C-alpha positions as CSV (number, residue, x, y, z in Angstrom):
1,M,81.3,23.5,143.1
2,A,84.3,22.0,140.8
3,W,88.1,23.6,140.5
4,E,88.8,25.2,137.4
5,L,91.4,23.5,136.1
6,D,93.5,23.4,133.4
7,A,94.0,20.7,130.7
8,D,97.1,21.5,129.6
9,R,98.9,21.2,133.2
10,P,99.1,18.2,135.3
11,I,96.4,18.3,138.0
12,Y,97.9,17.7,140.8
13,T,100.1,20.0,140.4
14,Q,97.1,22.6,139.9
15,L,96.1,21.2,143.0
16,V,99.0,21.8,144.9
17,E,99.0,25.6,143.8
18,R,95.5,26.2,144.6
19,I,95.9,24.8,147.9
20,Q,99.6,26.7,148.6
21,M,97.5,29.5,147.6
22,Q,94.6,28.7,150.3
23,I,97.3,28.7,152.3
24,V,98.9,31.4,151.9
25,S,96.5,33.4,151.4
26,G,94.8,32.8,155.2
27,I,91.8,30.5,154.2
28,Y,93.6,27.6,156.0
29,Q,95.3,29.4,158.9
30,P,98.8,27.9,160.5
31,G,97.8,24.9,162.8
32,S,94.9,24.2,161.3
33,K,93.1,20.9,159.9
34,L,92.7,20.6,156.7
35,P,89.7,18.9,154.7
36,S,90.2,15.0,154.0
37,V,91.6,13.8,151.3
38,R,88.1,12.6,150.4
39,E,86.1,16.0,151.2
40,L,89.1,17.9,148.8
41,A,89.1,15.5,146.3
42,A,84.9,15.8,146.1
43,E,85.2,19.2,146.1
44,A,87.6,19.6,143.1
45,A,86.1,17.2,141.4
46,V,89.4,14.8,141.1
47,N,90.2,11.4,142.0
48,P,91.3,10.6,145.3
49,N,94.5,9.4,144.7
50,T,95.4,12.6,142.3
51,M,94.9,14.9,145.6
52,Q,96.4,12.6,147.6
53,K,99.4,13.1,145.2
54,A,99.1,16.8,145.9
55,F,99.1,16.6,149.6
56,A,102.3,14.3,149.7
57,E,104.0,17.0,148.0
58,L,102.5,19.8,150.0
59,E,103.8,17.4,152.8
60,R,107.1,17.1,151.3
61,C,107.5,20.8,151.1
62,G,106.8,21.2,154.7
63,L,103.6,23.2,154.3
64,I,101.2,20.6,155.9
65,V,102.0,17.9,158.1
66,T,100.2,14.6,158.9
67,L,99.4,13.9,162.0
68,R,98.2,9.9,162.7
69,T,95.3,10.8,164.6
70,N,94.3,14.3,163.6
71,G,94.7,14.3,160.3
72,R,96.5,17.1,158.1
73,L,97.4,20.5,159.1
74,V,99.0,23.2,158.0
75,T,102.0,24.2,159.5
76,E,102.2,26.4,162.1
77,D,105.9,28.0,160.6
78,T,104.4,31.5,159.8
79,D,107.9,32.3,158.6
80,M,107.7,29.8,155.9
81,I,104.3,30.3,155.2
82,N,105.0,34.3,154.6
83,E,108.5,33.1,152.6
84,I,106.5,31.1,150.0
85,K,103.5,34.4,149.6
86,Q,106.7,36.4,148.6
87,N,108.2,34.4,146.6
88,Q,104.9,33.7,144.9
89,A,104.0,37.6,144.8
90,K,107.6,38.1,143.0
91,E,106.5,34.9,140.4
92,Y,103.8,37.0,138.9
93,L,105.3,40.6,139.4
94,D,107.6,38.8,136.9
95,V,105.7,37.6,135.0
96,F,103.5,41.3,134.5
97,I,106.6,43.3,134.6
98,G,107.9,40.3,131.5
99,K,104.7,41.3,129.5
100,M,104.3,44.9,129.8
101,K,107.4,45.1,128.7
102,E,106.8,43.0,125.3
103,L,104.3,45.6,124.8
104,N,107.0,48.4,125.2
105,Y,105.9,50.1,128.3
106,T,109.0,51.8,130.3
107,E,109.1,51.1,134.1
108,N,107.7,54.6,134.5
109,D,104.5,53.6,132.3
110,I,104.3,50.7,134.7
111,I,104.6,52.5,137.7
112,D,101.5,54.7,136.2
113,L,99.6,51.7,135.4
114,I,100.0,49.9,138.4
115,N,99.8,53.7,140.7
116,K,96.2,54.1,138.4
117,A,95.0,50.8,139.0
118,I,95.2,51.0,142.5
119,A,93.4,54.7,143.3
120,R,90.7,52.7,141.0
């Protein structure tokens, strides 16, 4: 099934975000081999060159490494993976809190809403 991609943003950026999310969420474990560019491009229904560009960006930031004979692997640097995960969570929270404040919710209101949502 093709990945859902937004036409308003560069596709390769969305591919980077998706693969990054799959890594930090544990779908791809540290040290594990990633599917090939062609396999992931077919899964996402994108051009292999676009997927290659996404892989190059992930390699540039150190999240994946390329081994000539072994393909591409997820970094074994769990500290880096956890830092990216924490940064992503902070970004989500910042967006959420910003939207809630636009709706004129107080900090206590936001905390109450979160607690109720967790309790469900």
